[in-house]
PAMARKOL-133199 format. One record per residue (C-alpha): residue in three letters; x, y, z. Coordinates in Angstrom, 1 decimal, padded with zeros to 4 digits. Each point is the difference from the previous one (the first is absolute). Layout:
BEGIN
[ALA, [X, Y, Z]]
...
This chain:
BEGIN
[MET, [023.7, 021.3, 011.5]]
[LYS, [-003.4, 001.0, 001.2]]
[ASP, [-001.5, -000.2, -003.5]]
[PHE, [001.5, -003.4, -000.5]]
[LYS, [-001.5, -001.2, 003.3]]
[GLU, [-003.4, 001.3, -001.1]]
[PHE, [000.3, -001.7, -003.4]]
[ILE, [001.0, -003.4, 001.6]]
[PHE, [-002.8, 000.0, 002.5]]
[ARG, [-002.6, 001.1, -002.4]]
[GLY, [-002.7, -002.7, -000.2]]
[ASN, [000.7, -001.0, -003.7]]
[VAL, [003.7, -000.7, 000.5]]
[VAL, [-000.5, -002.0, 003.1]]
[ASP, [-002.9, -002.0, -001.6]]
[LEU, [002.1, -000.6, -003.1]]
[ALA, [002.9, -001.3, 002.1]]
[VAL, [-002.2, -002.3, 002.0]]
[GLY, [-001.7, -001.3, -003.2]]
[LEU, [003.4, -000.6, -001.6]]
[VAL, [001.3, -002.0, 003.0]]
[ILE, [-003.2, -002.1, 000.2]]
[GLY, [000.0, -000.5, -003.7]]
[LEU, [003.5, -001.3, 000.0]]
[ALA, [-000.8, -002.4, 002.9]]
[PHE, [-003.2, -001.1, -001.8]]
[SER, [002.0, -000.6, -003.2]]
[GLY, [002.2, -002.4, 001.9]]
[VAL, [-003.1, -001.9, 001.3]]
[VAL, [-001.5, -000.3, -003.5]]
[THR, [003.3, -001.1, -001.4]]
[ALA, [000.3, -002.7, 002.7]]
[PHE, [-003.6, -001.1, -000.8]]
[THR, [000.7, -000.1, -003.7]]
[ASP, [003.2, -002.1, 000.6]]
[ALA, [-001.7, -002.3, 002.5]]
[PHE, [-003.4, -000.6, -001.6]]
[VAL, [-000.4, 001.4, -003.5]]
[ASN, [003.3, -001.0, -001.6]]
[PRO, [-000.4, -003.7, 001.2]]
[LEU, [-003.5, 000.0, -001.5]]
[ILE, [001.3, 001.3, -003.3]]
[ALA, [002.9, -002.6, 000.3]]
[LEU, [-002.6, -002.7, 000.2]]
[VAL, [-001.5, 001.1, -003.3]]
[THR, [003.3, 000.5, -001.8]]
[GLY, [001.9, -002.9, 001.5]]
[LYS, [002.9, 002.2, 001.1]]
[ASN, [001.0, 000.4, 003.7]]
[ASP, [000.8, 003.7, -000.2]]
[VAL, [-002.1, 002.3, -002.0]]
[SER, [002.7, 002.7, 000.0]]
[GLY, [002.2, -002.6, -001.7]]
[LEU, [-002.2, -000.2, -003.1]]
[GLN, [001.9, 001.0, -003.2]]
[PHE, [000.4, -000.6, -003.6]]
[THR, [003.0, 000.1, -002.3]]
[VAL, [000.1, 001.4, -003.5]]
[ALA, [002.6, -001.2, -002.5]]
[GLY, [001.7, -002.1, 002.7]]
[ARG, [001.8, 003.1, 001.4]]
[THR, [-002.5, 002.7, 001.3]]
[THR, [-002.0, -000.9, 003.1]]
[PHE, [-003.2, 001.9, 000.9]]
[PRO, [-000.8, -000.6, 003.7]]
[TYR, [-003.7, 000.8, -000.1]]
[GLY, [-000.7, -001.7, 003.3]]
[ILE, [001.6, 002.9, 001.9]]
[PHE, [-002.4, 002.4, -001.8]]
[LEU, [-003.0, -002.4, 000.6]]
[ALA, [000.8, -000.2, 003.8]]
[SER, [000.3, 003.8, 000.3]]
[LEU, [-003.2, 000.5, -002.0]]
[ILE, [-001.9, -002.4, 002.2]]
[THR, [001.3, 001.8, 003.1]]
[PHE, [-000.9, 003.4, -001.4]]
[VAL, [-003.6, -001.1, -000.9]]
[LEU, [-000.5, -001.5, 003.5]]
[ILE, [001.2, 003.2, 001.6]]
[ALA, [-002.2, 002.1, -002.2]]
[LEU, [-003.0, -002.1, 000.7]]
[VAL, [000.5, 000.0, 003.8]]
[VAL, [000.7, 003.7, 000.1]]
[PHE, [-003.1, 000.7, -002.1]]
[PHE, [-002.4, -002.1, 002.0]]
[LEU, [001.5, 000.6, 003.5]]
[VAL, [001.0, 003.7, -000.3]]
[VAL, [-001.5, 001.8, -003.0]]
[LYS, [-003.6, -001.4, 000.1]]
[PRO, [-000.4, 000.6, 003.8]]
[VAL, [001.5, 003.5, -000.1]]
[ASN, [-002.2, 001.0, -003.0]]
[ALA, [-003.1, -001.4, 001.9]]
[LEU, [001.0, 002.0, 003.1]]
[ARG, [000.5, 003.2, -002.1]]
[ASP, [-003.4, -000.5, -001.7]]
[ARG, [-001.7, -000.5, 003.4]]
[GLN, [001.7, 003.1, 001.4]]
[ARG, [-001.1, 002.1, -003.1]]
[ARG, [-003.6, -001.1, 000.4]]
[GLY, [000.0, 000.5, 003.7]]
[GLU, [-003.1, 000.3, 002.1]]
[PRO, [-002.5, 002.6, -001.2]]
[VAL, [000.2, 003.1, 002.0]]
[ASP, [-003.2, 001.2, 001.7]]
[PRO, [-001.2, 003.0, -001.9]]
[THR, [000.0, 003.3, 001.8]]
[THR, [-002.3, 001.7, -002.5]]
[LYS, [-003.1, -000.8, -001.9]]
[ALA, [-001.9, 001.6, -002.9]]
[CYS, [-003.0, 002.2, 000.9]]
[LEU, [-003.2, -001.7, -001.4]]
[GLU, [-001.3, 003.3, -001.4]]
[CYS, [003.0, 002.0, -001.4]]
[LEU, [002.6, -002.8, 000.0]]
[SER, [002.6, 002.1, 001.9]]
[GLU, [002.5, -001.8, 002.2]]
[ILE, [-001.1, 000.4, 003.7]]
[PRO, [001.2, -001.8, 003.2]]
[VAL, [-001.5, -003.4, 000.6]]
[GLU, [-001.4, 001.1, 003.3]]
[ALA, [-001.7, 003.1, -001.4]]
[ARG, [-003.8, 000.3, 000.5]]
[ARG, [-000.3, 002.9, -002.4]]
[CYS, [001.9, 000.9, -003.2]]
[ALA, [002.2, 003.1, 000.5]]
[PHE, [-000.7, 001.0, -003.6]]
[CYS, [-003.7, -000.5, -000.6]]
[THR, [-001.1, -000.4, 003.6]]
[SER, [-002.1, -003.1, -000.9]]
[GLU, [-000.4, -002.6, 002.8]]
[GLN, [002.1, -003.1, -000.3]]
[PRO, [-000.8, -003.5, 001.3]]
[ALA, [001.8, -001.1, 003.2]]
[ALA, [003.3, -001.8, -000.5]]
[ALA, [-000.3, -003.7, 000.2]]
């Protein structure tokens, strides 16, 4: 039971669960947006009131309801666009910024005479004993 508890509370599993719940809720919002705004716009173009009701019949017997597929495709594309621009792009920018980070102040410098690494505050090189300029 202890191992299971550690597995569940590991960061990746909790993050995945939160992401899944938010994704499902977001999917509902995008589906509602598609039904309320996008489908009526497409209906204006096609002349049909319900995009999901678009279909064609072959040989008078077989019906192909392509409107259902079209509505689902529009919903998928909208979800993918919003996730890309509101989640993926900002997270990638944040990761890039963290990778670059602020340059760390160096603790060593190269001796001007022998090019050995010496502390920045050193006034003489420990290797060749040449005098070094004062640290700025």
